[in-house]
C-alpha positions in Angstrom: -0.3 -0.1 0.1 1.3 3.6 -1.1 2.0 6.2 1.7 -0.3 9.2 2.3 0.6 12.8 1.8 -0.7 15.9 2.7 -0.2 19.0 0.4 -1.2 22.6 1.0 -0.7 24.5 -2.5 -1.0 27.6 -4.4 1.5 28.0 -7.2 -0.2 25.7 -10.3 2.5 24.7 -12.3 5.3 23.6 -9.6 2.8 21.6 -7.8 1.0 20.0 -10.7 5.0 19.2 -11.6 5.5 17.6 -8.3 2.4 15.7 -7.7 2.5 14.1 -11.0 6.2 13.1 -10.1 5.1 11.7 -6.7 1.8 10.2 -7.1 3.1 6.7 -8.6 5.0 6.3 -5.2 2.1 8.4 -2.9 -1.3 8.8 -2.4 -1.7 12.5 -2.7 -4.1 14.2 -0.6 -4.6 17.8 -2.2 -6.5 21.4 -0.4 -6.5 24.2 -2.4 -8.9 26.8 -3.8 -8.7 25.3 -7.2 -9.1 22.1 -8.5 -5.4 20.9 -10.3 -5.7 19.2 -13.4 -4.4 15.7 -12.3 -6.0 12.7 -12.2 -5.5 10.2 -9.3 -5.4 12.1 -6.2 -7.8 13.1 -3.6 -8.8 16.6 -3.8 -10.4 18.8 -1.5 -11.5 22.5 -2.4 -10.7 24.8 0.8 -10.2 28.3 1.5 -7.0 27.7 3.8 -7.9 31.2 5.2 -11.5 29.8 6.2 -10.2 29.2 9.6 -13.6 27.6 10.6 -13.7 25.5 7.8 -10.5 23.9 8.5 -12.1 21.7 11.3 -14.6 20.2 8.9 -11.5 19.0 6.6 -9.6 17.7 9.6 -12.2 15.8 10.8 -12.4 13.8 7.8 -9.3 13.4 7.6 -7.8 12.5 11.2 -7.9 8.7 10.6 -5.6 8.6 7.9 -1.9 7.6 8.5 0.0 10.4 6.7 3.6 9.7 5.9 4.1 13.6 5.2 2.3 16.8 5.6 4.2 19.8 3.1 3.2 22.9 3.2 3.1 25.8 0.7 0.3 27.7 0.3 1.2 31.7 0.3 0.5 34.6 -1.1 2.6 38.0 -1.6 2.2 41.4 -2.7 5.2 43.7 -3.5 5.2 47.4 -2.9 6.0 50.3 -0.8 4.7 49.8 2.8 2.7 52.9 2.3 1.3 51.5 -0.5 0.0 48.5 0.8 -3.9 48.1 1.5 -4.7 46.7 4.9 -6.3 43.8 3.3 -3.4 42.2 1.3 -1.7 42.6 4.6 -4.4 40.4 6.4 -4.4 38.1 3.5 -0.6 37.8 3.6 -0.6 36.8 7.3 -3.7 35.1 7.6 -2.5 32.5 4.5 1.3 32.4 5.1 1.5 32.3 9.1 -2.1 31.8 10.8 -3.2 29.0 8.1 -0.2 26.6 8.5 -0.1 27.1 12.5 -3.6 26.3 13.1 -3.6 23.5 10.4 -1.3 22.1 12.4 -2.4 22.8 15.8 -5.4 21.0 15.0 -3.8 18.0 13.1 -1.0 17.3 15.3 -2.9 15.1 17.9 -4.0 12.4 15.2 -0.2 12.3 13.4 1.9 9.7 14.2 5.5 9.7 15.4 6.8 9.0 11.9 4.7 11.6 10.0 7.3 14.5 8.3 6.2 18.0 8.4 7.7 19.5 5.5 7.3 23.7 4.8 8.3 24.4 1.2 9.4 28.3 2.3 11.6 30.7 0.8 15.4 32.0 1.3 13.3 35.1 1.7 13.1 33.8 5.0 16.6 34.9 5.6 17.6 38.2 3.7 15.9 41.4 3.7 14.6 42.9 0.2 13.1 46.2 -0.4 9.1 46.3 -1.3 9.2 43.1 0.6 7.9 44.1 3.7 5.0 42.3 4.6 5.7 38.9 2.6 8.8 38.5 3.9 7.5 39.2 7.7 5.3 36.0 7.4 8.4 34.3 6.0 10.5 35.2 8.9 7.0 34.2 11.3 6.6 30.6 9.7 10.5 30.0 9.6 10.2 30.8 13.2 7.6 28.8 13.9 9.0 25.8 12.1 12.5 25.9 14.3 10.7 25.9 17.5 7.7 23.2 16.4 11.1 20.8 15.6 12.0 21.1 19.4 8.6 20.8 20.6 6.8 17.7 18.9 8.0 14.0 18.2 7.3 14.1 14.8 10.6 15.4 12.3 10.3 19.2 10.5 12.2 20.2 7.5 12.3 23.3 5.9 13.2 23.9 2.1 14.2 27.2 1.0 14.3 27.9 -2.6 15.4 30.8 -4.2 13.6 32.4 -7.2 11.4 30.0 -9.2 10.5 31.0 -12.1 6.5 31.1 -12.2 4.1 33.7 -13.0 2.1 33.3 -9.5 5.2 35.5 -8.2 4.8 38.6 -10.1 0.6 38.5 -10.0 0.7 41.0 -7.2 3.8 42.8 -8.1 3.0 47.0 -8.3 7.0 47.8 -8.6 9.6 46.7 -11.2 11.7 44.2 -9.1 13.7 43.1 -11.7 14.2 40.2 -9.4 16.5 37.9 -12.1 18.9 40.4 -12.0 20.1 39.5 -8.3 17.9 36.5 -7.3 19.5 33.1 -8.2 17.1 30.8 -9.9 15.9 27.5 -8.3 15.0 25.0 -10.5 11.9 22.9 -9.8 13.9 19.6 -10.2 15.9 20.4 -7.0 12.9 20.9 -5.0 11.2 17.6 -6.2 14.7 15.8 -5.6 14.8 17.5 -1.7 11.0 16.4 -1.3 12.0 12.8 -2.2 14.8 12.8 0.1 13.1 13.7 2.8 10.3 11.4 2.4 12.9 8.8 1.9 14.8 9.9 5.1 18.1 10.6 3.1 17.5 14.3 4.0 17.6 14.2 7.9 18.5 18.2 8.1 15.7 20.4 9.5 16.7 23.4 6.9 17.6 23.2 3.6 18.6 26.3 1.2 18.4 25.3 -2.5 
């Protein structure tokens, strides 16, 4: 029987690629607002910022023995801080920080000791870039949560930090020309997949993996 993995997702082509390359070895439970164009996975449409509905979803999966939870849901708005709308700040913090914390808090009582918790996050949690203030605040916050979590719970926690991944999702809320490719080294999608596979197969045991 194939092991089960749960993925919270946002960036379509990245996770379509990863899921297609993992589904032959794992049963994939996929949580997102949008339905991916992937066959033979267990999809649940869920707004991860609707915290009340997280309870209902946890109730439906609490008896599943998960080999891993992989968190990747995020949103980013890039602009001068004075131009940021309050709603954009709330959305960023709610999806990038509060949602995974609440999700894990509610699911942990049902996880086995072998379950791996993986955050596919960002090198933006370790550097300082102008026009990224709220986005980076959320990245720093979740990195801090992950670091504390690994010292608190019996499950293994991992943090994968890609650099720039070339996706249209990243730029859709950009209002200032970032010219990111001039100064941000690109991480290939294959590197993310290989890191996830190494974690799932217990080849990689480091808490933090910078790509």
